[in-house]
N, C-alpha and C positions, 0 to 999 in steps of 0.2 A: 116504503118498499126499497127505494134507492139506498137509504141509509142502512137498512138491514143487509142488503147485498154487499155494500161497501165494508161493513163490519165483518161479514163472513170472509171476504177476500183477505182482509187484514189479519184475521185470526188463523188463516191457513199457514202452516209452517212446520209445527211439530210432526204433523202427519207425513210430510215429505222427509223429515229427518228419520222418522221410523222406517219409511220405505227405503231410504238411503242405507240404513243399517242392514236391511234385509237383502238389498240387491248387491250382495257381495259374495261371501263364501257359499251361502245356501243356494244362490241362484247360479252364479257363474260356474261354480265348481260342482256342488252336490246335485243340483237339478240336471245339469248337463250329463254328469256321470250316470245318474239314474236312468235317463232316457237312452243313453248310448249303450249301456251294458244290459239293461233289462227290457228295453222296448216299452210298449204300452202297459206292461204288467203292473208297474208301480204307480200308475196314474191314480189309482184308488188310494194309495198311501199318501200321495200329495194332497188330494182332496180332504181326506180325513184329518191330516195334520192342520190344514188351514181352518177347517170347521171346528175342531176340538180346542184350538187355542184362542179362537175369536172371543168368546165371552170374557176370558181372563185378561185379555188385552183391552177389551172395551171397558171393563170395569175401571181401569185406570183413568181413562178420559172422563168417565162418568163421575168418579170419586173426586178427582182433582178439580174439575170445573165446578162441582156442586159444593165442595168444602173449602176450596182455596189452598188445600194442603197437598203435599207430595205423598206418594205411597209410603215413603220411609217414615214420614210423620204419622201416617195412619198406622203403620206397624208398631210404632212407639205407643200409640194410643191403645192398641190391643194389649200390649204388655211388653216389658223389657225382654222377655223370652222370645217374642216374635221378632223384635228388632235384631237380637243377637243371632237368631236362626237365619234371617236374611243376610246378615253380615258375613256369616261363615260360608253361605252359598256363594256370595259375591267374591269373597277371597279366593275360593276354589276356582272360580270361572274367569276372574278379571284378567290375569296374566295369560291364560290359555287362549282366551278370546282375542286379546290384543295381538298375540303372536300369530294366530291363524289368519286374521285379516291382513296383517302386515306381510306375511309370507306371500299371499296371493298378489298383493299390490307390487311387491318387489319383483316377482316373476314377470308380471306384465311390464314393469318398468324396464327390465333388462331386455325383454323381447322387443319393446318399442324403440328404445334408444341404442341398444347393442353396443354398449361401452365396455363390455368385458368386466364389469364390476360384479363382485360376488353378491349372492342373495343377502348375506349379512350386511355387506356394505350398503346395498340399496335400502335395506331396512333402517339402517342408521340415518340415511339421508331423508327418507320418507317421514320417519318419526320426528326428526329435527324440524322439518318444514311444518308438520302438524302442530308442534309445540309453539313455533313462532306465530303461526296464524291464530291459534287459540289464545295465546298470550296477548296479542295485539287486538284481535277483533272479537273473539269468543262467539257468542250466540248469533249475532247478526250475520257474521261471515258465513258460517255453515248453513244458516237458514236460506240465504240467497243462492249459495252454490248448489244446494240440493235440488231446488226447484228447477234449475237449468239442466243439471246433469241427469236427473231421473227422467225428465220429459224427453230429452234427446236420445237416451239409450232405449227407452220404451219404444219410440217410433222406429229406430233402427232395427230393433229385435222383431217387432211386428212385421216389418217389411221382409226381413230375412226368413221368417217362418212361412209367409205366403209364397215367397219365391222358391223355397225349398220343397214345396209340395210338388211331387211328381207322381201322377196317377198310376203310371206303370210300375214304378218302384213301390209306391205305397201299398198296392195290393199284395205285395210279397212280405211286407213287414210282419204280418201276423203269422207267417209260416216259418220265420227264423226261430231257431232254438235260443232260449234264454237260460241263464244259470238257475240251478235248483234253489228255490226260495227257502228251503228248509235246511240248507247248509248253515253252519255257524257263521261263515263269512257273509252270507246273504242277510241273515237276521241282524248281524252287527251293522251292515251297511244301511238296512232299512231304518234302524233306530237312528243312525247318524244322519240319514237323509231327512227324517222327520224332525230331528232335533232343532234345526234352525229354519224349518220350512213353515210358513214363509218368514217368520221372525221368532227368535228365542223368547220364551215367556218372560225371562228376567229383563228383557228390553222394555217391558211395561213400566218398570221403575224409572228407567232413563227418560221415557216419554213423559212421565208425570212431572219430572224436573224441568224438561223442555217446555211443557205446557204451562207450568207455573211461571217460568221465565218469560214466556210469550205474553201471559196475562198481565205481567208487570207493565208491558208496553201498551197493552190495550185493555184498560180497566173494565170496559163494558162488554168484554167477551162473554157470551152466554154458554150455558151447558149445551144447548142445541148446536151452536157453531163448533164447539170443541168436539162433539160427537161426529159432526160432518167431516171435520178435519181429520179425525182419527180414521173414519171409514174410507176416506179418499186414500190415505196412506196404506191402510191394511189391505183394501181391495186391490190397489195398484201393485203392492208387493205380491199378493197371491196370483194375480193375473200374469205378472212378469215371470214369476216362478214357473207357471204353466208354459209360457212361451219358451223359456230356456229348456224345459223338459222336452217340449215338442221338437226343438232344434236338435237336441241330443238324439232323439229317435230318428228324425228325418235325415239327418246328415251322417250319423255314425253307426246306428244300429244295423247290424247285418253286413257291415263292410269289413269285418274282421280286422279292425284297427284297435290295437291295444293302447289304452289311454296312458299317457306318461305319468309317472309318480313324482316327477320333479316339478318345481314351480314354473320354471322357464319353459320346459317341454309342454306342460299342460296349457300354459298361456298361448303357445303357438298353435296348439290344436283347437283351442277356443276361438281364436281369430280365424282359423281355417273354416270353421262352421259358417261364418258370415261370408268369407271369400267364396266358398263352395256354393252358397245360396245366391248371393247378390252379384258376385263377380270380382275379378282381380283388383279392379279400381277401388273397391271398398276396403281393402286390407288395412291401409294406413289410417283411414278415417275411423274404422271400427276399433282398431288398436288404441287410438287416442281416446275414444269414447269409453271403452272398457277400462282403460287405465284410470281415467278420471272418475269413473263410477266407483271403482274399487278404492281409489284415493279418498273419495267422499265417505265411503264406509269406514275406512281407517281413521279419518278425521273425526267422524261422529263417535266411534268407539273410544278414541283417545280423549275426547271431551267428556264422554258419559261417565266413566268410572271415577275420575277425579271429582266430578259433581256428586256422585253417589257417596263417596267416602267423606267428602266435605260436609254433606248433609248429615251423615251419620255422626261425624265428629261434633258438629254443631249441637245435635240433640244430646250427645253424651256430656258435653260441656254445659248444657242447659243455658245456651245463649241464643238470642234471636239475630245476632249480628252476622252479616255475611263477611267473609274474609277472602280477599283475593289471594293473600299469601298462602292460606291453607290450600286453595284450589291449585295454585302454581306448584306448591310442594308435592301434592299428590300427582300432579301432571308429570313432573320430572321423575318421581319415585317409581310410578307404575311403568313409565316408558323405559327407564334404565333397567329395571328388573326383568321386564319383558324381553329386552334385547339380550340380557344374559341368558334367558331361557332359549331364545331363538338361536343363539350362537351354537347351541348343542343339537338343535333339531332342524336346522335349515335344510338338511338333506333328506328329511323324512316328511315330505310335503303331505301326501295323501293320508299317511298314518296319523299325523298330527291333526289334520283337519277332521278326520273321522273321530278321533278321540275327543276333540273339542265339541263337535256337534252332538256326539253320543252323550257326553256328560251333560250337555244342556237339556237333552230330552229327559234324562233320568232325574234331574233336579227340578224340572218344570212343575211337577205336581205340588211341590212345596210352595212355590210362588203363586201358583193357581189357587191353592187352598187359602192362602193369606189374603189374596185379592177378593175371593168370594166372601170371606169372613168380613172384610171391610164394608162391602155394600149390603150386607144383611144384618148389620148391627142395629140396635134400636135407635141410636142417635143419628143414623144416616138420614138426610132429608127425605121426608115422606113422598114428595113429588118425583123423586128420582129412584124410588124403590123398584125392584125388579118385578115384572109381571110373573104370575105363577108358572106359565108355560116356559118362559125364559129361564126362570130359576131351576126348573126341572131339567131343561136342556143343559144348563151349566153344570148341574150335578152329574149328569150322564157323561159329559165331557171330562169332568174331573176323575170319575171312576175309570174311564177309558185310559187316561194318562197314567193313573196308578197301576191298573191291571196290566197294561202293556209293558210298563217298566218292570214290574215284578216278573212277568212272563220272560222278558229278556234276561233278567238276572238268573232266574231259575234255569232257563234253557242253557245259558252259558256255563253254569255250575255243573250241570248234569251231562254236558257233552265234552 
């Protein structure tokens, strides 16, 4: 029993990395905006997003722990077409995702340190620090950082939500007017809100690589432990997403405060939520916690895509050898190209974030379908096969992602 518990504790890590990726743009920005602008109306969208993505994220932990392969290796097994399909989806999202998370982190950095450095300048500094950390420490560094940062921000956010509850004000929340949900702008925001809530589906591929990396350290890691680790990360991300949504409702909704469209301005309003709930004394502490939480997200994303493209290249070259040089090459290449993109969009904060998260939602059915295909093949281990009711639930979730995406595209074209 003691040995089993010890192995479980040692296996925990990729789940925190997953939560770290989640507790970034989707939580600090999109969940807060959803609560602030729409009140409790969008809580259903939050719950649906968390439920419908769960199976396809869980399939990753199930597949990688049962087979010892990453999802990218699994896609290669399905066929070259599946690998290429994923590659093109990743190319489309890699730089946009990197820019979105770096923008938010840069805004928090300037708000916290107030050095008068531009958003682009802060972005250069942040990505440079990420590159140095990953070049020197790689997996172990972000594994340890995530456990501390996610735990700290969760506790602070939970306290802020409880302290923000004001019975007299709360009774009025349901009487405040909210924007028309059938406006083009509202539909677009709902798609963007759900796109990264609680985690983008393509992050399942990142998690599979982190899980595989973790399993190299702990050879006896079981499928059961991997699934527990995943559930800790996913449920934590969902719960914290709900907390940020509630903070947006309790602090901003009905106060007729227009949320800033700049990175620094929005960062200030974000910290104000905690200040309003907990007190003036919390301002600096929360600013530090929020910055490091966003920095951890940027660090994780900066690590994820080079690993993905390194794995893809390895399969294309038909070699089993890992190459630190390939990883470092992609690390620099993605960061530099992202900075080039960020240079032109640093003043379009919310527009760029909405575009990045909306794109993630529209491409998520592709990754979801590939992941479902992996765990329903004949050669997948029999003891890890999906139970019939779970399989049907997964298919319903996939149809929802497809239909809602098509609805958005059709609605957008017709209006």
